[in-house]
C-alpha positions in Angstrom: -28.6 228.8 -14.3 -29.4 227.7 -17.9 -27.5 225.2 -20.0 -25.5 227.7 -21.9 -24.3 229.5 -18.7 -23.2 226.1 -17.3 -21.2 225.5 -20.5 -23.3 222.6 -21.7 -24.9 222.6 -25.1 -28.6 223.3 -25.3 -31.1 220.9 -26.9 -31.1 223.2 -30.0 -27.3 223.0 -30.1 -27.4 219.3 -29.9 -30.0 219.0 -32.7 -28.0 221.3 -34.9 -24.8 219.3 -34.3 -26.7 216.1 -35.1 -27.9 217.5 -38.4 -24.4 218.7 -39.2 -22.9 215.3 -38.5 -25.6 213.7 -40.7 -24.6 216.2 -43.5 -21.0 215.2 -43.3 -21.8 211.4 -43.2 -24.1 211.9 -46.3 -21.4 213.8 -48.1 -18.9 211.0 -47.4 -21.3 208.3 -48.6 -22.0 210.3 -51.8 -18.2 210.7 -52.3 -17.8 207.0 -52.2 -20.8 206.3 -54.4 -20.5 209.0 -57.0 -16.8 210.0 -56.6 -17.7 213.6 -55.8 -19.3 215.9 -53.3 -22.1 218.2 -54.4 -24.2 220.4 -52.1 -27.2 219.9 -54.3 -26.8 216.1 -54.1 -26.4 216.2 -50.3 -29.5 218.4 -49.9 -31.6 216.1 -52.2 -30.4 212.9 -50.4 -31.3 214.4 -47.0 -34.7 215.8 -48.2 -33.5 219.4 -47.5 -33.7 222.5 -49.6 -30.5 224.2 -50.6 -31.2 227.3 -48.4 -31.7 224.9 -45.5 -28.4 223.2 -46.1 -26.6 226.6 -46.1 -27.7 227.1 -42.5 -25.2 224.4 -41.6 -22.4 224.7 -44.2 -21.4 227.9 -45.9 -20.0 226.4 -49.1 -18.7 223.4 -50.9 -15.2 224.2 -49.5 -16.6 224.3 -46.0 -18.3 220.9 -46.4 -15.1 219.4 -48.0 -13.0 220.4 -45.1 -15.4 219.0 -42.6 -15.4 215.7 -44.5 -11.6 215.7 -44.7 -11.2 216.4 -40.9 -13.5 213.4 -40.1 -11.6 211.2 -42.5 -8.3 212.1 -40.9 -9.6 211.2 -37.4 -11.3 208.0 -38.6 -8.1 207.0 -40.4 -6.0 207.8 -37.3 -8.2 205.5 -35.3 -7.6 202.7 -37.8 -3.8 203.2 -37.6 -3.8 203.2 -33.8 -5.9 200.0 -33.7 -3.5 198.3 -36.2 -0.4 199.4 -34.2 -1.9 198.5 -30.8 -0.8 194.8 -30.8 2.8 196.0 -31.2 2.8 198.3 -28.1 6.2 198.7 -26.7 7.9 198.4 -30.1 7.7 201.7 -31.9 9.5 200.4 -35.0 6.9 197.6 -35.4 4.1 200.1 -34.6 5.2 202.6 -37.3 5.5 199.8 -39.8 2.1 198.4 -38.9 0.6 201.9 -39.1 2.2 202.6 -42.4 0.9 199.3 -43.9 -2.5 200.1 -42.5 -2.4 203.5 -44.2 -1.5 201.8 -47.5 -4.3 199.2 -47.2 -6.9 201.8 -46.1 -5.9 204.0 -49.1 -6.4 201.2 -51.6 -9.7 200.3 -50.1 -10.9 203.9 -49.9 -9.6 205.7 -53.0 -12.2 208.4 -53.1 -11.6 209.4 -49.5 -7.8 209.2 -50.0 -8.1 211.5 -53.0 -10.3 214.0 -51.2 -8.1 214.1 -48.1 -4.6 213.8 -49.5 -4.8 215.0 -53.2 -7.3 217.8 -53.3 -6.5 221.5 -53.7 -9.1 222.5 -51.1 -7.8 220.2 -48.3 -4.2 220.8 -49.3 -4.7 224.5 -48.8 -5.9 223.9 -45.3 -2.7 222.0 -44.3 0.3 223.8 -42.8 3.9 222.7 -43.0 4.8 222.2 -39.4 7.2 219.3 -39.0 7.7 220.1 -35.3 4.0 219.4 -34.7 4.1 216.2 -36.7 7.1 214.9 -34.8 6.5 216.2 -31.3 2.9 217.3 -31.1 1.8 220.5 -29.6 -0.3 223.4 -31.1 -0.5 223.9 -34.8 -0.7 227.3 -36.6 -3.2 227.0 -39.5 -2.3 228.6 -42.8 -2.8 232.4 -43.1 -6.4 233.2 -43.8 -7.7 229.8 -42.9 -11.3 229.6 -41.7 -12.3 228.0 -38.4 -13.3 224.8 -40.3 -10.0 225.0 -42.2 -8.2 225.2 -38.8 -10.0 222.1 -37.6 -8.9 220.3 -40.7 -5.3 221.5 -40.2 -5.4 220.2 -36.6 -6.8 216.8 -37.8 -4.1 216.5 -40.4 -1.4 217.0 -37.8 -2.9 214.5 -35.4 -2.6 212.1 -38.3 1.0 213.2 -39.0 1.9 212.9 -35.3 1.0 209.2 -35.3 4.1 208.6 -37.4 6.2 211.4 -36.0 6.0 210.5 -32.4 6.8 206.8 -33.1 9.8 207.8 -35.2 11.1 210.1 -32.5 10.6 207.3 -29.9 12.6 205.0 -32.1 15.5 207.5 -32.3 15.3 208.2 -28.5 15.9 204.5 -27.9 18.6 203.7 -30.4 20.1 207.1 -31.3 19.5 209.2 -34.4 20.2 207.7 -37.8 23.5 208.4 -39.4 23.6 211.2 -42.0 22.4 209.7 -45.3 23.6 210.3 -48.8 21.1 213.1 -49.4 22.0 216.1 -47.2 19.2 218.1 -45.5 18.4 221.6 -46.9 20.6 224.3 -45.3 18.0 227.0 -45.5 17.4 228.7 -42.2 13.6 228.6 -42.7 13.7 224.8 -43.0 15.8 224.4 -39.8 13.6 226.8 -37.9 10.5 224.8 -38.8 12.0 221.7 -37.2 12.4 223.4 -33.8 10.2 221.6 -31.2 7.5 223.5 -29.4 8.1 221.2 -26.5 11.7 222.4 -25.8 13.1 219.1 -27.3 15.2 219.5 -30.4 15.2 217.0 -33.2 18.4 217.2 -35.3 17.8 218.6 -38.7 19.4 215.6 -40.4 17.1 213.3 -38.5 14.0 215.2 -39.4 15.1 215.2 -43.0 15.1 211.4 -42.7 11.5 211.5 -41.5 10.6 213.7 -44.5 12.3 211.3 -46.9 10.6 208.3 -45.5 7.1 209.9 -45.5 7.6 211.0 -49.1 8.3 207.4 -50.1 5.3 206.0 -48.2 2.9 208.7 -49.6 4.3 208.6 -53.1 4.2 204.9 -53.5 0.7 204.7 -52.0 -0.6 207.5 -54.2 0.8 205.8 -57.3 -0.9 202.5 -56.4 -4.2 204.2 -55.5 -4.4 206.2 -58.7 -3.6 203.2 -60.9 -0.1 204.3 -62.0 1.4 200.9 -61.0 0.6 197.6 -62.7 -2.3 195.9 -60.8 -0.4 192.7 -60.5 2.5 194.5 -58.7 0.0 196.2 -56.4 -1.6 192.9 -55.6 1.6 191.2 -54.7 2.7 194.2 -52.5 6.2 193.8 -53.9 6.8 197.5 -54.6 5.4 198.4 -51.2 7.7 195.9 -49.4 10.7 197.2 -51.3 9.8 200.8 -50.4 9.5 199.8 -46.7 13.0 198.3 -46.9 14.2 201.7 -48.2 12.4 203.5 -45.3 14.0 201.1 -42.8 17.4 202.1 -44.0 16.6 205.8 -44.0 15.3 205.6 -40.4 18.2 203.6 -39.1 16.4 200.2 -38.9 18.4 198.2 -41.3 19.2 195.5 -38.7 15.4 194.8 -38.3 14.4 194.5 -41.9 13.5 190.8 -41.6 11.2 191.0 -38.5 9.7 194.3 -39.7 8.8 192.6 -43.0 6.9 190.0 -40.9 4.9 192.9 -39.5 4.1 194.0 -43.0 3.0 190.5 -43.9 0.7 190.3 -40.8 -1.1 193.5 -41.7 -1.3 192.7 -45.4 -2.9 189.3 -44.6 -5.3 190.8 -42.1 -6.4 193.6 -44.4 -6.0 192.4 -48.0 -6.1 195.1 -50.7 -9.2 195.1 -53.0 
């Protein structure tokens, strides 16, 4: 019985995967150094010809999606490590993870831009709030390639870090009261919130999750792309104020003070550049 029939990769498969991994690492390094990914630059850096590179990646889009998928998973590992000391307290964990996301983004603006603000990677994402909140399988966008589907799955693993913690908060203390901004009434929106795990999250509660995420992402993006005064970014004042807003949205008003201490702990451990 050969290796393939036993379901184990052959030496050739392993060598191919090792080369592909090196291609992705090289592309990420060039992104940080030159602020862009180029197939020609990757090939030159690795001492390969362009035709040889095309044996591993089919296009710039293919390579970009592979890099983004790896960034998502590496970022997720960072969030999990930062949240780990607060195990047992999902509110503190989601605040620690959110602050780690902001700090990572400020420290890695090129990778943030590629992964969260790029038409190629945005096209590979799917809007599946149920998957973000409760996990489970994810349907990639129509027409997505295999690599695009991998990027979609990685994006939702990242999203589920926040979603599962928020749901755990609500399961412990009850869902937040309806806020001043009503959830959309469209049936398509409500349907998208139905759990694939036979557990329903109220539409108003999920709308609170969307509102909180939009504030975290929006504030982070403004800071990363230089649309906020550098002194304000350095103090973390806007970020702290935004986190207070999110605490209210998620029903955590009573814990503002101790959750701000979590923010301080993470900011001091990982100062922004």
